[in-house]
N, C-alpha and C positions, 0 to 999 in steps of 0.2 A: 504493499500499500504506500510505502514511503516514496518509491519511484513514481507512482501515479501522482501523488501529491506534488512532487517536484515538477512534473510535467505541467500540471494544471496551475501551478502557483504563479506562472508567468501571467501578468495582468491581461494581456491581449487574448491569450488562450482561455483564460477564466471568463472574460467577457463574452467570447464566442460561445463557450459552453452554457453560460447563463442565458444568453439570447436564445439559443436553440432549446434550452430547457423551458423557457417561458412560452415559446411558440407552440401552437397546437398542431402545426403542420411543418413539413420540411421547408427550408428557406433557400432561395437561390443565392448565388454569389452577390448579385446586384442588390437583393433585399438585405443581406448581411452588411454589405457596404454602406447602404443608406442608413441602416440602424446603428451602425458603429462608425459614424462619420469621422470621429477623431482618429481612426486607424487608417493609415495609408494603404492604398490598394495592394502594393507589393508586399507589405507586412501582413495584411489580411491573408493573402494567398499563401505566404510562407507558413503562417501559423495553422491555417487550415490543412496544409500538407502535413505538418508534424502531427496534428490531431488525428488525421487519417492513418498515417503510418503507425502510430501508437495505438491505434484501434479504439479511439474514443468517439469518432464520428463516422457516419456512413455518407457515401457520396453516390447518389443515384442519378443517372443520366436520363433525362426525359425530353421528349419532343412535344412541348406544350405551347409553342409560340408560333407566330405567323410564318417566320422564316424557316421552317422545317429543319433547323439545326438543333442539335442536342444541347441542353443546358444542364449544369450540375445543380442538384438540390441536396442540401445537407441536413442531417438530423443526428440526434444522439443514438449511440448504440447501447446495448445492455450494460456494457462495462462502465460507461460514463454515468448512466442512470443509477447503477448501483453505488458508484463512488459518491455521487451527489446526494444520494439517499443516506449513505453512511455519514455524510457531513451534516445531515439534518435538514437538507433543503427540500425534501419531499413534503415536509409539514407545511411549507410556505409556497408550494407550487401554484396554488390558486391565486395567491397574492401576486406572484410574478406574472401569471397569465393576465390578470386584471391590469396591471401596469403596462404590459406589453400591448394589450388592446388599445390603451390610451395613446401609445406612441404610434400605432399604425393606423 
């Protein structure tokens, strides 16, 4: 668990995880970029890559847009949900979701 905590203790990664935790559906890179506007695009991409490699988030490719090109949608996987639950965040998930709805 210590290694997992070291990975998510970086503030940008923690912001990404909390944003995905608060969302009721997977988010695209563009949506994450808009919600985390203080994070530069290249840094967001870098930290998403680390979270994918360390198996904290899922990256699903979808064709949901007009231009028939695939887009990446990100969501938490079971490992991240378990870790956030261990940290006690499951108890406040509804509050996170309410705040998230106000932002979107």
